[in-house]
N, C-alpha and C positions, 0 to 999 in steps of 0.2 A: 250749852256749854261747849267750849273748845276742847278737842282731844286729838291725840295722835295714836296711831297703831304701830306697834313694834312687833316684827316677825323675826325670830331668831333661827338661824339655820347654818350650822357648821357642816363642813364637808365630811368629817370623819364620824363614824358610828360603829361601835363594836358589835352591837346586836344585829344590825342590818346595814351594811356598808352603803353609803350614798342614798339612804332611804328618802331624803328630802327631794331628790330628783328622779326617783323611780316613777315610771310612767304608768298611769291608770286611766283608761278611756281617753287616750290621746293627749294627756297633759301631765306634767310632773306633779308630784304630791304637793309641793309648795304652792302651786297655782291655785289649789282649792281654797287655801286661806287668803291668798291675795285677792282672788275674785270675790270671796265673801265680804272682805273688808271694803272693796271698791263698790260692790253692789249695795252695801248698807248705806252708803252716802253719809256716814257718820264722822269721817275724819278729815282734819286739816291736812295731815300728811300720813302716808303709809311708808314705813321705813323698814327695810330688810337689813339685818345685821348678819354678815357672813364673812368667812375667811376665803371664800372661793370665787375667783374671777370667772370660772366656768358657770357658776350659779348666776352671777351678775349678767353675763352675756346671754344666758338662756332666758332670763326674765326681764331683760332691758326694754322689751316692747310694752311693758305695763307702765302706766303713769305713776310710778312710785320712786322712792329714793333709796340709796344704798349706803350703808356704813361698812367699809372694809375693815374688819377687825384684825388685830395683831395675832401673831402665832401664839402668843401667851394666852390670849383670850379664846383661842380656838382649840386649846387642849381639852382633853376629857376631864381634867382636874379643875378647869375654870367653872365657877358657879354661875348659875343663872343671874344672880345678883350683879356680879361684876360686868357681865355682858350688857345687861339693861342699864347699869350705871354708866357704862361707856357711851351708850346712845344718848342718855339724858344729859350727860355733860356736853356732848357735841351739839345738842339742840337746846341748850339752856337759854339761848337768845330768842327762842320761839315762845310766844305767849299761848299757853294751854292750861286747862284746869286739871286734866288727868290723862293718863295714858292707858292703853289696853294692850296687853301682851297676848298675841295669838300664836300659839305654837303650831308649826306646820304638821305636826304629828296628830293633829285633831282635824282631819279633813272633812268630817261630816257636820261640823259646826257651820251654820248658814248665816246669811246676812240678817235673817229674822232673829236668830239667836243673839247676834251682836246688838241689834236694835233693842231687843227686850232687856238684855243685860244692862245696856247703857241707860235705858229709861229707869230701871230699878235703882241703879246706883245714884242717878241724879235726883230721884225722888227721896233718897235717904242720905244725901250728900252731907248734910249738917251733922248726922249721927255717926256715919261710917267713913273710914279712909280707904277701905279696900273692898273689892268684890271678887269672889272666886266661884267658878262654876262647879257644881257637884252633881253626882248621880247616885242612884241606889248602890250601896255596898253589896258585893257578891254574897258575902256571908256575915252574919252578926259576929262581932268581936268575941263574944262568949264561946264561939265555936273554933276560934283560932288560938293555937298554942305552939310553943316551941317544942322541938323534939331534941332530946339530949343525944349525946354520942352513942349511947347504947341502943338508939333507934326505937325504944319502946314508946308506947303511948300513955305512959304513967301520968303525964300532965293533963290528959283529957279525962276529966272526972264525970262528965255528963253521960247520960244514956242517949246516945245519938240516934238510936233506932226509933226513939219517940220524939225526935226533933220536929217541930212544926214552926214554920217561919212566922205564923200569926201570933205566936206567943211572945215575940220580941218586938221592942220598939224599933221603928224604922231607923236605919243608920245609913250614912252617906260618906262618900269619899270624893276628893277632888278628881275631876275627870280630865284635866289638862287642857280644856278648850279655851277658857276665857279667864284672864287675870287682869283686874283693873285696879289702879291706884293713883292717889294724889302723889305727885313726884317727891315733895318734901317729906311726906310721911314714909314713903318707900325707902328713900335714901337714909332716913334715920333708923327705921326698923329692920331693913334689909331682907324682908320677906313679906308675904301678902296676908298671913293668917292672924288669928287672935280675935279678941273681943271687938275690935274695931273693923272687922271684916263681915260683910253680909253675903249670904249664899244666893247664887242663881241656880235654880234647879233645872236639870236637863234630863231627858229620857235616856234610858240605858242604851237603846238601839242607835242613838246618834253620838254616844260617848266612846267612840273608838279612839284609843291612844296607841299609836303605832310605835312599837319598840323592837319587834322582831318580825321574822318572815310570816309567822302564823297570824300576827295582827294585820299585816299587809294583805295577806290572802283573804282574811275575813272582810276587810274593807273592800277588796276587789269583788268579792262575792256579793256584798251589799249593793255595789254599783250595778252589777249584772242583774240583780233582782229588780232594781229600780228601772233599768232599761227595759226589762220584760214588761213591767207595768206601763211604761210609756208606749211601747209598741202595741200592747193590748188596747190601750185607750184610743190610739190612732185607728186601730182596726174597728173598734166599736163605733167611732164617729163615722167611718166610711160606710159601715153597715147601715147606720141611721140615715145617712144621706141617700143610700141606695133604696131605702124603703119609703121615701117621701110619697110615692104614688099610693102605697098601701095605707099610709096614714090618712089619706083623703077618701078612701073607699068606704062605701056604706054596705056592711054585711051584718048578718044576724049574730055571729059569734066572733069575739075578738080573743086572740091568743096573746097574752102579755107575760113576758118573762125572759128566760135565758135560753141557752143552746138546746136544751131538751125539747122545748116547744118550737124553736125555730126550725129544727130538723124534721118536724112533722110535715110531711108532704101530703096534706089533706085539703081538699076543697070544700068538703061537706061533712057534717056530723049530724046523723039522723035527719038527713035531707035539709039541713040548715046550712047556709053558706058561711064559710070561715075566712076571716081576715087575719093573717099571721103577722102580728106586730112584735114578735119576740126578737131578741138580739143576742147572739152568742157572746159569752164572756162577760155580760153586763151584770152589775150588782143592783140591788133594789134602790140604793141611793143614787147610783148613776142613772138608772131608768127615770127616776123622779127628776133629777137635776137636768139631764140632757134631753129628755123627751117631754115629759108631762109639764114640767115647770115652764118650758118654752112653748107650750101649747102646739106642739107639732102634730099631735093626733087630732084630726078634725071631727072624726066620727067614731063612737064606740058602739058596738053591737048591743042588742038587748041582753045578751049573755056574755060574760067574760070569764076566761079561764086564766088564773094567775099561777105562775110557778117561779119562785125565787128561793134563795137559800144557799145553794152550793158555792156560788161565787162570793157571797157575803162571808161565809165561814173561813175563806182563805185570807181575809183582810185582818191583819193583826190589830188594827185600831177599831174594829167593830166588835162590840159586845153583843150578846144575844138580845139584850134590851134594845140596843141600837137597831139591830136588824128588824125586830118586831115593830119598832117605831117607823122605820122606813117603809115597810110593807103596809102599815096602817095609813101612812101618808098617801100611798098609791091608791089604796081602797077608797079613801075619802075623796081623792081627786077624781076617781072614776064614777062616783055616785051622781 
């Protein structure tokens, strides 16, 4: 199916002035959405709607198109609908099946998210006119109440000390990352929601919606953490490369694991020769994927000492069951 991407970015913002062009890791916030759209390879056109010539000049090196919106459409009173309507009217001569609205305030939405959402929408295209990305709600609605002018909690009737999240059905809220729609249906309904809308589920850790400085600082923190992971992976690969000679040696005892073992400066244990094949910072899954799966180790001793766990526990996406499975894979591979 043919589709276009619409990225809306006005220059004014009360919560965080010029947030769309604040730089993070060497590029403006808007660039993350533009690059995700380009990398996805999904769109006939990628269109940025903005009132700012500065934004256009800043982003003109990307292979995208711009709609310069009027001052009226750039005010904080202008709804998202009238802005998108303006773009659709200007591109009504283009043949496309649906459009995808990508708000620049959701910079952790990736090309893969876009591809998955588009696939889901197209698989249900006959049944639904819209798709909206959602993530887990922070709190069940039963825990949310208004507070009256007297500032008392009289509207809160539950015993919150006994609150357990497991007692409630999962609830979700739109995360602002992806909005898809058939143009005629959107122009008629003037919003994306309702019974003709299907949900695309996204994890909470990528559902950042930047509205104020605290949101931006959290986004920046996430980027820094990802950079640390990237640097660590590069260091692990360099260590593996440096140990190629060790991988080919024939010795009686093999040390396999992470930094605790790698730091052992021993040549013998009980008069048996030791081959240190441990790598600092590595997880059990990485050891399997980067070393054992590639058959880098040519010889294993009659005895092997394995030590994993601490680096695995720092991975948010590893459960204890996952860690146990990864270690079992290693044991099976060494047999």
